[in-house]
N, C-alpha and C positions, 0 to 999 in steps of 0.2 A: 782629674787629668787636665783640666783647663789651665791650671796654674803653670805646669811645665811647658805647655804649648805657648802660653803668653810670654813666658821667659825666653823660649826659643825665638819667637817672633821679635822680641825686643833686641836680643843679641844680633839676629840677622839684619834687622833694620839699622842698628848702630854700626855694624861692620860695613854695610853698604854706604851709609852716610859718610863714614870716614874715608872710604875709597873714592867716593865722588869728589871729596875735597882735596884729595891727594894728587900728586903729580903723575900717578900711575893711570889716572882716568883717561888722559889723552893717548897714552901708549896702548892701553887695552882696547880703546875704540878703533885703533888702526889694525889690530891683529886679524889676520885672515882666518884664523881658527875660530874667532868669536863673532865676526860679522861677515856677511856675504853680500853680493849685489842685490839680493832680495830684501834683506832686513837691516841694512846699514842705516844708522841714524843720520849720517851726513846726507844720504840720498833723500831721506824724509824731509830734512831741512831744505834741501834744494827744491823738492817738490812743493813745499809750502811757499817758498819764495816765488815760484812760477805761478802758483794759484793766486797769490796776493797781487801779482802783476796782471791778472786776467788771462794768463796763458795756461792751456791745459798741461798739467804735470806729465802727461803721457805723450806730449808732442815730440820729445826727444827720446834718447835711449838711456836715460839716467834713472828715472823713478819706476820701480816695478812692484811697489806695494799696492794693496787694494785701496779704493777710494774711502772706505770706512776708516782706515788708519789715518789718512791725510786729513780727513774732516774731524776726527777725534782730536788730533794734535793742533788743528787750526784754532781750537778753543783752549787747549791745555798746554800749549808750547812752553809757557812760563813755568809750568809745574811738572815738566817732563820727568825730572828725577823722582819726584814724589809719586807720580803715576807708575813708574817702573817698580818702585819699592812696594807700593800697594798691590800691584799685580802679582808680585812674588808671594806676598803675604796671603792674598786670596787663593792662590794656587795651593799653597801649603795647607790652608784651612780646608779647602775643598777635598784635597787628597786625604786629609785626616778623617773627615766625616765619611768619605766614601769607603775607606779601608775599615773604619769602625763598623759600618753597616755590613760590609762584606764579611768581616770576621764573625759577626753574629749569625749571618746566613750560613756560613761554612760550618760553624759549630753545631747549628741546628741540623744541618744535613748529615754531619758525622753522627750525631745522636740518633737520628732516624735509621741510618745504616746499621748502627749497632743493635738497635731494637729489632731490626729485620734479619739480623745475623748475616749481613752481607760481607762482613770482614772476617778474615781468618783469625783463629783464636790466639795466635802467637804474635800479633801485631800491636800489642798494647803500647810498646815504646815508640811506635810511629804515629800514634794518635795525638791530636792537638789538645792541650789543656787550657782552661781559662787563664791561668797564670802566664803561659807562654804567649797568649794572644793579647794580653792586657796592654802591653807597651808597644805593640806593633804599629798602631796608628801614629803614635808620637814619633817612633823611629822613622816612619815614612816621611812625616812632615819635616823632621830635622835633617834627614838625608837630602831632602829637596832644598831647604833653606840654607844649609851650611855647606852644600856641595860647591866646590870651587868653580865648577862649570856654570852653575846657576848665578853665582856672584859675578863672574866675568861677563855673562850676558846682560845682567842688570846694569852693571857699571858702564858697559859699552852702549847701553840703551838700544840693544838689539830688539827688534820687534818680535823675535821668536819668543820672548818672555810673555807677550800678550797672547800669542798662539798657544803657549803652554797653559795659560789661565783658561782659555776657552776649552781646551781639551780636558782639563781637570774638572771643569763644571759639567762637561759632557759625561765624563765617567761618573761623577756624583749623581747626576740625574738618572743615568742608566741603572746604577746600583740601587737607587731609591725606587726604581720601577716607574718613573714618570716618563712615559713614552713621548709625550709632546715636547717637553723640555729637552729630552735626549735628542730628538730629531732636529730641534732648532739649533742646539749647540753643535751637533755634528754637521749640520748644513753650514753654520758659521765657520767652523774649523775647515771644512772643505773649501768654502769660498775664500778663506785666507791663504791656504797653501796647497789645495788640490789633493794631496796624498792621503789625508784622513778619510777619504772615500773608502779605503780598505777596512776602516773600523766599523763600517755598516754591519758586516757579518757578525762580529762578536757582540755588538750592541743588540742586534735582533735576537741572537741566541740567548743572551742574558735575560732579555725581557720576556721571551717565550718561556724560559725556565721559571721566571718570576710569576708568570700567569698560569703555570702548570699545563702548558700546551705542548704536547709531544712534537718533536721534529720528525714528522713523517710526511712524505710527498703526497700521500693519498688522503691526508687529513684536511678537511674543509676548514677547520679552525686555524690550522697552520697558515694556509694561504690567505685567509681573511685577515689575520693579524699582520702577516707580512705585507699585504697590500695596504693596510691602514698606515703602517709605519713608513712604507715607501712613499705614500702620498704626502704624509706629513713632512718627510725629509725633502722630497723634490719640491713641494710647495714652498717650504721655508727657503730653499735655495733659489727658487724663482723670484720670491719676494725680495731677497737680498740683491739679486742681479738687477731687478727693475728699480729698486731704491737707488742703487749707484748710478743707473742711467738718468734718473730724474735729478740727481745731485750734479752730475757732470754734463747732462744733455748730450752725451756721446757714448758710443760703444768702444772708444779707444782703449779703455782699461782691459778689455778681454784679451786682445793680442799682446798688450804690454805686460800683463801679469801671467796669464796661463800659457800662451805660446812661448814666453820667455822661460817658464819652468820646464816645459816639455822639450823645446828645441835646443836648450842650453847654448845660446850664442855667446855668452860672456864666459871666457875660460880663465877668469881670475883664479889663482890657486886657492884651494880650501881643503878641508879634511875629508872631502868626498872622493869618489872613484872616477868622476867624469872628466875633470879638467885636463889632466895630463894625457889621458887616452885620446881625447879629441883634438888636443893641440898637435899631436903627432899623426893624426888620421888624415888620409887623402880626402879631399872634399867630396868626391863622388861616392865614397863609402859611408860618409857620416850619417846620412839619414837612416840607413839600415841599422847601424850600430846604436844610434840614439834610440830607435825603437826597441832594440834588444835590451839595452840598459834600463830603459823606462819600464819595460814589461816586468823586470825583476821585482819591483815594488808590489805589483798587482798579482803576479803569477802564483805566489804562495798562499794567497788568501783562501781559495777554495779547498785545496788539499788540507791545509791546517784547520779550516773550519770543520771539515769532515772528521778529522782525527780528534779534534778537541771540542766537539759539539756539546759534550757534557761539562766542559770546563771553560766557559766563555771569558772569564776574567783573566785566566792565564793566556788565552788566545789573544786578548786585547794587549797584554804585556808584550807578547811576541811580535804582534803586528806593529806596535809602537817602535820596537827595536829595529824591525825590518825597514820601516820608513826612515829612521835615522841613518841607517847604513847605506841604503840604496837611493835616497832622494838626490836630486841634482845639485842642490846647494845646501849641504848640511853645515851646521855649526855645533859647537860644544853645548850651547843652550838647549838644542834639541835632545841631546843625549841625556841631559840631567833629568828629564821627565821620566823616561823609562827606568833609569837607574834608581829613582826614588822608590820604585816598587820592589827592589831587591830584598828589603827587610820583610816584606810580606811573604816571601818564599824562604824564610830562614829555616823552616822545618825540612827543607830539601838538602841542607848542608852535608848530611852524612852520605848522600849519593853523588855529590859533585866530585868530579874526577880531576879537573885541571884548574880549579879556582885560584890557587896560589900563583901558578904560572901566568894565567890570563890577567890577574890583577897586576902583577909585575909588568907585563907587556903594556897594559893601558897606562900605568903610571909613568913608566920610562918613556913611552911615546909622547905622552903629554908634556914631559919635561924637555924632550928633544925637538919638539915643533919649533919653538922660538930660536933654539941653537942652530938648527940646520937652515932656517930661514935667514938668519944673520950671515951664516957662512955663504949662502947662495947670493943673496941680494946685496949685502954690504961688503963683506970681506972678499967675495969673488973667488974663494978657494973651493967652492962646491958648485953644483949645478942643480937643475930641476929634478934630475934623477934621484938625488939624495933626499930631497923633500918628499917626492912622491913615494919613495921607499918607506919612509916613516909613516906616511899617510896610509899606505897599503897595510903595513904592520898593525896600525891602529885599528883599521877596519876588520882585519883578520882576527884581532883580539876580541872585537865586539861580536863577530860571528861565532867564535869559540865560546864566548860567555853565554850567548843565547842558546847555542847548541847544548852546552853543558846543563843549563837549567831545564831545557826541554827534555833531555835524557833523564835527568834526576826526577822530574815531575812524573814522567811515564813510568819510571821504575818504581817510585813510591806507590803509585796507583796499582801497579801490578802486584806488588808485595802485599798491599792491603787486602787484595782479593785472594791471592794464592798462598799467602804465608811469607814470613820474613826469611825463614831458613828452608830453602828449596832443596829437595833430594831427588836423585834419579831413582829409577825402579830398583837398582841394585843397592840402594841405600847410601851411595856416595853423594858428596855435596855437588849440587848442580850450579852451573854458571849461567847467569841471565845475559842474553845477547839481544841488543835492540836492533831490529831490522827495519 
């Protein structure tokens, strides 16, 4: 399997190198769908210029990336294009290895369930086979590398590509069962963009499952392991914060990065839900609704963790999607990470209800983004309502996509236990309703 992966990497790097040298690179780097005030490369360059002049990059209202990013590119600014191509390649390799290990674990779990007669006798066609699972890691890597969203983020040199790499290594460390590395990479991801905090629950559940520790509130082992992982996570986060203080000799980066993410002061249009709503909002209502909007990202974590406590990898996929939909400054590069996991759930296809319609909505909205932007900003024949309408449609499409996969996953699990062909007491065919 190494040869196809290497071939996919070479093709992906070649396409990116061609795009970097084309006239499209400047156009892509200006697109509001691809870059945001948080991850724009132009803002990173401005921050580097201020740093070189001996001025804090956080002294104004321009730079909102973490100090780690600015010091990384302080040394690698001349090799920025190479850095972004390498980060995409590393993300793909990490996802490949993570999915490969997860597939082995999933197949072993399925084998154990069959030996214990936990599955209904008529569910043979729902079971995973080694042949079905063989190409899934490669498909995941290819889905990430050749996804147009990923390519756009790379060519625009959006720092969300680096965030995706950190998250991919966090997933790999978690699947491998390495609690220390998992906590470190999760802390790094949280430090970079705050919202990955919600991935703490699926990571902990996966590691508990890996250690065969039951998720029971009265279990001493459960609380001991949870405490250990929490200490490693919070300790890593504390080290990162202190490191940045020693680099800058200032705490200015905290309000400039995290208050900026949470309070959403910059209402530059993007593919998110915040900008239009707060542009139209009366000032004295804004704080309340900012809190309501921000709670959306964190609110679903506990109920989903309770429902999917036996399926932490799927929970992680859902949480990644929720972050992309409800974060304050989303870009298409964020979406590419959770979409890379779709081949992993290819066995759910028979239970998906709206996949064709949702796929069409996402594709059409992606094509209409630049069209409506041009009509609004350049032609003057449209207004912000048109652009926000397509943004809203795009996010509704994402919500329907995740909901459809969630329904399909739960339905497959139900059929595995109760049988594929359900019957009522009178012998007629039963209809399964998800509540």
